[in-house]
C-alpha positions as CSV (number, residue, x, y, z in Angstrom):
1,M,0.0,0.0,0.0
2,N,3.0,2.3,0.5
3,W,3.4,2.7,-3.2
4,L,-0.2,3.9,-3.5
5,L,0.3,6.5,-0.8
6,R,3.0,8.2,-2.9
7,F,0.4,9.3,-5.3
8,L,-1.7,11.1,-2.7
9,P,-1.2,14.7,-1.7
10,E,0.7,15.1,1.5
11,D,-2.3,16.2,3.6
12,K,-4.4,13.2,2.5
13,R,-1.6,10.8,3.0
14,A,-1.1,12.0,6.6
15,L,-4.8,11.6,7.3
16,L,-4.8,8.1,5.9
17,E,-1.7,7.1,7.8
18,L,-3.4,8.5,11.0
19,A,-6.5,6.5,10.4
20,L,-4.4,3.3,9.8
21,R,-2.5,3.9,13.1
22,I,-5.7,4.5,15.0
23,T,-7.4,1.4,13.8
24,S,-4.3,-0.8,13.9
25,S,-5.1,-1.9,17.5
26,L,-8.4,-3.4,16.4
27,D,-8.2,-7.2,16.1
28,S,-10.5,-8.0,13.2
29,A,-11.6,-6.7,9.8
30,E,-15.2,-6.7,11.2
31,E,-14.1,-4.4,14.1
32,R,-12.4,-2.0,11.7
33,R,-15.4,-2.0,9.4
34,D,-17.8,-1.2,12.4
35,V,-15.5,1.6,13.6
36,A,-15.2,3.1,10.2
37,K,-19.0,2.9,9.6
38,Y,-19.9,4.5,12.9
39,G,-17.2,7.2,12.6
40,L,-18.3,8.1,9.0
41,E,-22.0,8.3,10.1
42,M,-21.1,10.4,13.1
43,F,-18.9,12.8,11.2
44,S,-21.3,13.1,8.2
45,K,-24.1,14.2,10.5
46,D,-21.8,16.8,11.9
47,S,-20.7,18.1,8.4
48,E,-24.2,18.4,7.1
49,G,-24.8,21.4,9.3
50,G,-26.9,19.4,11.7
51,A,-26.2,18.8,15.3
52,R,-22.5,18.5,16.3
53,C,-21.1,15.2,17.5
54,T,-22.0,14.7,21.1
55,V,-19.8,13.7,24.0
56,A,-21.7,10.4,24.1
57,E,-20.9,9.8,20.4
58,W,-17.2,10.5,21.0
59,A,-17.3,8.2,24.0
60,V,-18.8,5.4,21.9
61,L,-16.2,5.9,19.2
62,G,-13.4,5.9,21.8
63,R,-14.8,2.7,23.4
64,M,-14.9,1.0,20.0
65,L,-11.3,2.0,19.4
66,G,-10.3,0.6,22.8
67,G,-9.5,4.0,24.4
68,F,-12.0,3.6,27.2
69,K,-12.0,0.6,29.4
70,P,-14.8,-0.1,31.8
71,S,-13.8,0.6,35.3
72,A,-13.8,-2.3,37.8
73,K,-16.5,-1.8,40.3
74,S,-15.4,-2.4,43.9
């Protein structure tokens, strides 16, 4: 895929590399697909001039990416 990245403008290449690094911790193609689908839906709603992404939506995305782990209840 690196050869393909050379043909992209630098800003697009950087964004794609960031997305690949963010999703690299996901275990399966299904998890990556689900995260991409949710993120695209979340951001497309935001870019259409509608409501902004909510904190809850960001939390769901972060949880899907493994950034938030449930706390152990004592």
